C-alpha positions as CSV (number, residue, x, y, z in Angstrom):
1,M,-89.2,37.6,-7.9
2,E,-90.8,39.7,-10.6
3,T,-89.3,39.5,-14.1
4,L,-87.9,42.8,-15.2
5,K,-89.2,44.3,-18.5
6,T,-86.1,46.4,-19.0
7,I,-82.7,46.9,-17.4
8,P,-82.4,50.3,-15.6
9,P,-80.0,52.5,-17.6
10,K,-77.6,53.1,-14.7
11,V,-77.4,49.4,-14.1
12,A,-77.0,48.6,-17.8
13,A,-74.1,51.0,-17.9
14,L,-72.2,48.7,-15.5
15,V,-72.5,45.6,-17.7
16,P,-69.9,44.9,-20.4
17,A,-71.5,45.1,-23.9
18,Q,-71.5,41.4,-24.8
19,Q,-72.7,40.3,-21.4
20,L,-75.4,43.0,-21.6
21,Q,-76.7,41.6,-25.0
22,V,-77.0,38.1,-23.4
23,T,-78.7,39.6,-20.3
24,K,-81.2,41.6,-22.3
25,G,-82.2,38.5,-24.3
26,N,-82.8,36.5,-21.1
27,L,-84.3,39.0,-18.6
28,R,-86.3,36.3,-16.9
29,E,-83.2,34.4,-16.0
30,F,-81.2,37.5,-15.0
31,S,-83.9,39.6,-13.2
32,E,-82.5,38.7,-9.8
33,A,-78.9,39.5,-10.9
34,I,-79.9,42.9,-12.2
35,S,-81.7,43.7,-8.9
36,R,-78.5,42.7,-7.0
37,L,-76.4,45.0,-9.2
38,E,-78.9,47.8,-8.6
39,T,-78.7,47.3,-4.9
40,A,-74.9,47.3,-5.1
41,L,-74.9,50.5,-7.2
42,N,-77.1,52.3,-4.7
43,K,-74.7,51.5,-1.8
44,C,-71.5,52.2,-3.8
45,P,-69.3,54.9,-2.1
46,A,-68.4,58.0,-4.1
47,I,-64.8,58.6,-5.2
48,G,-62.5,59.4,-2.3
49,V,-64.8,58.0,0.5
50,T,-63.0,54.8,1.3
51,G,-59.4,56.3,1.3
52,G,-58.8,56.0,5.0
53,M,-60.4,52.6,5.5
54,K,-58.3,49.5,6.4
55,E,-60.7,47.4,4.4
56,H,-62.5,48.6,1.2
57,P,-65.9,47.4,0.2
58,A,-65.8,45.2,-2.9
59,V,-69.0,46.6,-4.5
60,F,-68.4,45.3,-8.1
61,H,-66.2,42.5,-9.5
62,Y,-65.2,42.4,-13.1
63,F,-63.4,39.2,-14.3
64,Y,-62.0,37.2,-17.1
65,G,-59.4,34.4,-16.9
66,G,-56.7,35.6,-14.6
67,T,-58.0,39.2,-14.6
68,D,-59.9,40.5,-11.6
69,I,-61.0,44.1,-11.1
70,Y,-62.6,44.9,-7.7
71,I,-64.4,48.3,-7.5
72,C,-64.9,50.1,-4.2
73,E,-65.8,53.6,-5.4
74,Y,-67.8,55.1,-8.4
75,D,-68.6,58.7,-9.3
76,R,-71.8,57.6,-11.0
77,K,-70.6,58.9,-14.4
78,D,-67.5,57.1,-15.6
79,L,-64.7,57.1,-13.0
80,M,-64.3,54.0,-10.8
81,Y,-61.6,53.2,-8.2
82,G,-60.4,49.8,-7.0
83,Y,-57.9,47.1,-7.2
84,A,-56.8,45.2,-10.4
85,I,-55.0,42.0,-11.1
86,L,-54.4,41.8,-14.8
87,G,-53.6,38.4,-16.4
88,G,-52.8,36.8,-13.1
89,D,-49.8,39.1,-12.5
90,L,-50.0,39.4,-8.8
91,Q,-46.6,41.1,-8.5
92,N,-47.8,44.1,-10.5
93,S,-51.4,44.2,-9.2
94,E,-52.4,47.6,-7.8
95,W,-54.9,50.1,-6.7
96,G,-56.0,52.6,-9.4
97,S,-58.7,54.4,-11.3
98,F,-60.7,52.9,-14.1
99,S,-63.0,54.2,-16.8
100,L,-66.3,52.4,-16.8
101,S,-66.9,53.1,-20.5
102,E,-63.5,51.5,-21.3
103,L,-64.1,48.4,-19.0
104,T,-67.5,47.7,-20.6
105,K,-65.9,47.7,-24.1
106,I,-63.6,44.7,-23.3
107,N,-65.3,41.8,-25.0
108,Q,-64.1,39.0,-22.7
109,L,-64.8,40.9,-19.4
110,N,-67.9,40.2,-17.3
111,I,-69.3,41.7,-14.2
112,D,-70.0,39.1,-11.5
113,Y,-73.7,39.0,-11.0
114,Y,-73.4,36.9,-7.9
115,F,-70.4,38.4,-6.2
116,K,-70.8,38.1,-2.4
117,D,-70.7,41.1,-0.1
118,Q,-67.1,41.4,1.3
119,S,-64.1,43.7,1.3
120,I,-61.6,43.8,-1.5
121,E,-58.9,42.6,1.0
122,A,-61.1,39.6,1.9
123,A,-61.7,38.8,-1.8
124,L,-58.0,39.0,-2.5
125,Y,-57.0,36.8,0.4
126,S,-59.8,34.3,-0.5
127,S,-58.5,33.9,-4.0
128,Y,-54.7,34.2,-3.3
129,P,-54.0,33.3,0.4
130,D,-50.3,32.7,-0.3
131,F,-49.9,36.2,-1.7
132,F,-52.3,38.5,0.3
133,R,-52.6,38.9,4.0
134,K,-55.7,37.8,5.8
135,P,-57.8,40.9,6.7
136,K,-58.7,41.5,10.3
């Protein structure tokens, strides 16, 4: 794979600030990861598109410790929609909207460069099989 010289601005916008600094300083090592994010961005549904689906595509995954935020929709500006588990609190985890600009300001948060293509429901079941139902 060819080493990137810069990170495309629309992709850079997805990466939390501290993680972005490390990535920019090591573009050779992260070129494939940035390409994966760009591919995911290009296939990410617009806001409202996945509403009637039984399973929602997990396009982006942000994480830190017991916090997992799975994104299935993005308006290409700042609004994202998905499912969040904050601090491992499964009882209060829920679907909701997120501000990308706010997510990327959280120092500890990272975007998963190697998140596999799956539904949010499959990701939740895989991580917490005793709490979430197995998707069909």
